[in-house]
N, C-alpha and C positions, 0 to 999 in steps of 0.2 A: 565843566562842560556846559555849553550854551543850551538854553532851554529850547526845545522844538517850537517852531513857529505856531503850530496848531494849538499848543498849550498856552502860548502867549495870548492868542486870540480868545481862548476860553477864559483865562484869568482876567483879561481886560473887560469882557462882557459881564462876568460875575462881579467884578469890582464896581462897575457902573451901576449894577443893580443894588449892591450893598450901600453905595454912596447916594442912592436916590436919583442918579442921573438917568436911569432907566426904570420905569415903573410898569406894572402889568398892562399889557396890550400896546405898549410902545413898539413901533416898527423898527427893526434893525436896519442898518445900512445894507445895500444890495451886495451880492457876492462880488460883483465887479469892483465896487467901492472898497470893500474889505481887502480884496486882492491887491489893489493899488496901495492902500494904506500900509499893509504889512509886507509888501513886495514879495508876494507868494503867488503860486498859480491857484486857480479856482478849486482844484481838487483838495488843497490844504484847507481852504475855507470851508468847503463842504464837509470835510472830516471833522473840523471843530464844531460846526453847527449840528452835525449828526449826533455827536457826543452830548452836546447840550440838550438836544431834542430828546435823546434816549432817556435822560433823567428828568424830563419834564420842565427844564429851565426855560426853554423856548418852545414855540409851536409854529406851524406854518399853515398857510392857506393859499388858495389860488390867487385871491385878490390882494391880500395883504403881504404876501411873502412871509419872511421870518419875523416873528414878533415875540415879546416877552410874555411868557405864559402867566396866567392868573392862578395856577395850581399852588398847592400848599408848599411846594419846594421853595418858593421865594421867601416864605417866612423862615425856612431853615437857613437859607443864605443870609437873611437879615440878622439872624442870631449867631453870626460869626462862624459859620460852617467853613472848615478848611477844605476847599474844593479839591486841591491837588492831593491832599491826604486821602480824601474819599476815593478818588480814582486810583491812587497808588495802592490802596488796600483791597481793590477789587480782585476777586478770585481769578478772573480771566486776564490779568495784567500781561502775562507773557503772550497770550493770544493777540491782545491789542497791540503790544509792542511790535510783534512781527508784522502784523497786517499794516500798521501805520508806517513802519520803515519801508516795507515793500512798496506801498503806494507812493512814498516819497521818491524812492530810488528808481522806480521803473521808467521814469522820464528823464533820468540823468544820462549824460553822455557816457559812452564806453562801458556800459554795464551789460554783462551777459546774463540774460534772464533764463535761468535753468528750470523754473517751475511755472512760468506764466501759462495760464489756462485759456489762451485765446489764439486765434489764427494770426500768423505773421502777416504783415502788410502785403507781402507779395502773393499771399494766398487768397486775398479778398478780391472778388471779380469786379473791380471798379469800372473796367472798360465795358462790361456787359450792362452795368447800371446806366452808363452813359448811352449805350445803345437803346435801352428801354426808354429813357427820357427824351431821346432825340426823335422818336417816332411821332411825326406831326399829326397822324390821323387818329391818335388815341386821345380820349377825353381825360383831362387831369383837372381836379378841383383842389383848391387850397382852403375851402371852407371846412367848418367842423363836420365830422362824420357823425352818424348816429351812435348812441351809447355803446352798442355791442361792437361797433367797428364797421368799416366799409363793407357793404353787402357783397360786392364782387369778390373781395378778399376772403370773406367767410365762405363763399361758395367754392372758391379755389381750395380752401383748407378742407372743406367737406370732401372734395375729390381726392385731395392729398392723403387724408386720413383713411380713405378706402384702401389705398395702397398698403397701409399698415394693418388692415383688417378691422378698422374702427368705423362703424356705421353711425353717422350723426347728421343733424340738420343745421341749417344756418342759425336757428334759434337756440342751439345748444353750444354756440361758440361765442366767446368774448375776446376781442383783440386787446392785447396789453402792450405796454411799452417794455417788452422783454419779459422773460419768465420770472424774474425777481419781483416785478410788480404784481404778477399773478399770486405769488406767495404772500405779498403784503395785503392784497385785497382779500385773500382767504382768511388771513389773520384778523383783519378788521371786520369782515362781514360774517364770519361763521363762528368765531371763538368768543368765549366769555371768560371772566377772571378765573372761574373754576375749571376751565378746560385743561386737558393734558395734551401736549404736542409730543407724540411718540415718534422718535427719529432713529434711523440707523446711525450707528457711530462706528468708525470715524465718519464725519460728514462735513462737506464744504459749507453747510448752512451755518456752522460755527464761525466761519471766516467772514461772512457777509452780515451777520448779526441782524438779519431781517426781522426775527421774532424776539430778539432779546429785550425790547422795550415794551412788551406787552405783559399783562398780569398773568397770563396762562403759564403753566409749569411745563418745562421741557423735560421729557423723560427719555433718556438715551437707552437704546438696546443695541448691544454690539452685534454686528453682522454674524459673527461666529455663534453667538447665543441664538439668534433667529434660526440659523441653519440647523443647529443641534436640537432645537425645540420646534422644528417646523410643523409638527402635528399638534403642538400645544404652546403657542407663543405667548398668549396673554394669560395672566394669572387668574385663577378662579376666585370668585367673590370680590374682585376688584371693581371699582366704579369707573367706567369709561364714558360716562355721560358727557356729551359735548366735547369729546376728544377726537383727534384725527391722527392718522399714521402717515408720516411723510417718508418717501423712499425714492431712490434712483435705482430701479430694479434691473436696468440694462446699462452696463459700462459705468458703474458707480464712480463718483468722484469723492475721495481720491483713490480708492483701492482698486478700481476697475472690475470689481466683482459683478457678476451677472447671475441672477437666479434662473434656474431652469423653468420651463413652462409649468411643470408640475408644482414646483415650489411657489411660483406666482399664484397658481390657482388655489393652493392651500392658504396662502396669506389672504387672498380675496375672501375665501369662504369663512375663515376665522374672524375677519373684520366684520363681515356681514352678520355673523352670529352675535358679535359683541356690540353691534350698532356703531361701528367706527368707520367713518369715511376714510378713504385712502387718497392721498395726494401723490399722484404718480408723476415724477419729473423725468421726462423722456427726451431731454435735449441732446443726448449723445447717441441715441439708438441708431440714427442713420449712418454713423461712422463705424459701424461693425465691419471688420475686414473680411469676414467670411462671405460665402455666397448667399446665404439666407439670413436676412435680418431677424433677430428674435422678436417674437410678438409682444406688443405692449400688454400690460394688464388690462387696459381698457378694451382690448379686442377679445378678451376671454369671457366665458360664460359667467353669469352671476355678478357682472362688474358694474351694476348700476350705482354702486357706492364709490366708484372711482372718479375722482376729479383729475383730469389729465392736463398736464402742462407741456406745451411745445414751444419751440423758439427757432429762429434763424440765426441766433447769435453765435452758435458754435459751428454751424455748417456753412454759413454765408458771410455774415458781417455783424460784429457787435454794435457797430455804429448805426445800423438800421433801426435798432430798438424795437423789433417786432417779435412778439410772442402771442400765445393764445391759450385760452382755457377751454376745455371741452367738458361739459357737465350737464346735469339735468337743467332743462330750460328755465325753471324757476330760480335755481341757484345762479345761473348765468345772468338773468335779468337783474337780480339783486346785486351781484358783483359789478355789473355794467353801470348800474345807478351810482354805486360808490365811486367807480372810476371817474364818471363824469363830474362828481363833486370835487375830485382831487386835481384833474388835469384836462378835462374836456376832451379826452380821447387821445389816442396815439397820432403821431404826425400823419397828415393826409398824404404827403409826398412819399413817406416811407411805406404807408399802406398801399399806395399805388404801385410802387416798385415791387413790393412783396407779392401783390396780386399778379402782376405780369410775370414775375419770376416763377411762381408756383404753377401758373397756368400753361406755361410753354416748356415742353420737355427739353428743348435745346438749351435752356437755362439751368434749371435745378438738377435734373437728372444727369446731364453731362458734367456739370460742375462737381457734384458729389462724387461721381465716378473718378474724375481726375484728382479731386482732393484726396480721396482715400489712397490712391496710388502714391501720391507725394508723401502723405502721412506715414504710410507703410514703409517707404524708403527711409524716412527720417527716424521712425521707430527702430528699424534695424541698425542704423548707424549709432543711435543712442545706446541700444542694448550691447552692441559690440564694444563701445567705449566703456560701458559699465563692466562688462566681462573682463576687459583689459586692466582697468584701474581699481575696481571695487569688489571683485569676486572674493577676495580674502577678507574683506571688511564687512560684508553684509549679504543680504539675500533679497530676492524679489521674484515676482511672477511675470511671465510674458503677457503683455496686454493684448487683447483680441480686437482692439479698436480704440477710438477716441484719442486722448492726448497723453495719458499719464502712466508713470511707473511709480509704484508704492514701495519704497526702499527701506529695509530694516537693518540697522547696524547690529553687528554681532556683539560688540562690546559697548558699554555705556560711555558716553562722552558728555561734556558740557555743551549742549546744543546751542545755547545762547551765545557762548563764546565762539563756536564754529560759525554761527550766522554772522556775527560781527567781523570775524576774521575774513570770511568770504566776501562780505561787502567791501572791506578794505582792499581785497584783491580783485575787485571788479566783477564779483559773481553775486547773483541774487538767488538764494535757495529758499525753498518753502518748508520750514520745519513741520513735522507732523503734529506738533502741539496746536497749530492753527486749526486743525480739524478734529482733534480729540486731546483733552488735557493729559490723557494717559499715554499718548503716542509720542513720548519724549525722545525715543530713539529711532524715529522714522523721519524720512524726508520724501516729499512729493516732487518728482521730476516730471518735466513735460517736454515733448519733442515738437509741439505745434508751433512755438514761437521762435525758438533758438535757431540761429543760422547754422546750416549743415557744417560749414567750415569751422565753427566755434565749438562743436560738440566735443571732439577729442581733447583739444587743449583745455577746455573747461573742466573736464573730469580728471585730467592729469593734475591740474592745479588743485582741485578739491581733494584729491587723494593726499597730496602733500600736507594740506591743512589738517585733515583728519589724523594723519600720523603724528602730527605735533601734539595732539591732545590725548593720544593713547599712552 
């Protein structure tokens, strides 16, 4: 079997370091140059560079781009370290395998994406973006914005957060290039090597590996455990110094679980008692299908310890790359300074579009209302197909919003074999092991990206593949 292109790129860079052709602080070729050299798209190059960076082999900076790190890893490489053996023995190799294959296949022709967690192209309001940019009487600048982000956008977010019950000021908001950058800034700015990152599990955070290359320890708590011990989540006599608790309390990814308002308040109070800041990821809350959107933790009493993450990626467009952090103004100033050191701020054009988008009801409010109607229709089609083809093979709960269905098989199968068989049949599935190493008999389905006409044929085909493995 041919070696994947991203591994070839890794091997070549490591070999160049071993042979002395690259030394610490040497600049690597640009992503575009590497793409041309290996005849791959840039996402494959980014994948290889991210793996090298996660192990300290390379580093990046705004001015230099990617360059060879001067950390002690290079002495290990020089001493005949077998790089591929090292990666192959990593405990999360199945997680990496699935994520890497999905990243490669999502841009291939004729693949049905049964688990993709983003809006389909026809759900992104590109015409409204053009309408915003075509208004000649509005001021648009392409200069760098201030560290916290465009002032007018932060004011629009202040007003938008009021709708969610969150009272804040422009000095308590930092604009980010998507919610993931917010997570990265929090890791870099607030954590130390002795920190514990307490996360719900299953969790999509395992699929993006945002925190996997830092020295802090990730401590998973299963959602069922949290609910069973809602009055006593954190163990007595444990040291939670410099720790944080990350959660998606409304429409969780991948399980779609939502805490009640009472449960949210209990989590807030216990984190306060233990000195644990909460990172609340609320990027799906606006996609609640019911009449009344659940309140964010940040809107509840005693929530000064909550660092709130918002984004337009799931409701409007992932390509805008606009998210925001709401937190204590001193934390925001610190994180904004870090952001300026890494990328000089989010795109001015994207910030301008987002400001206009959130400031005018005919854009965001109408769009979200229409979007939820379409997603609800697609959810019902997907649930009907699951009932027809998978009812005897597994179980699931009916999602109350967002994109996902968390499916559990009744009988154990070889999930990796199913994944590979599915890709050969033109289907991309998201095995549960991406989100939790213990979730080996789960699959995350999504109705946000898949074409409506593909839903029933895809599940019919998947059923036949599952039956072959039972």
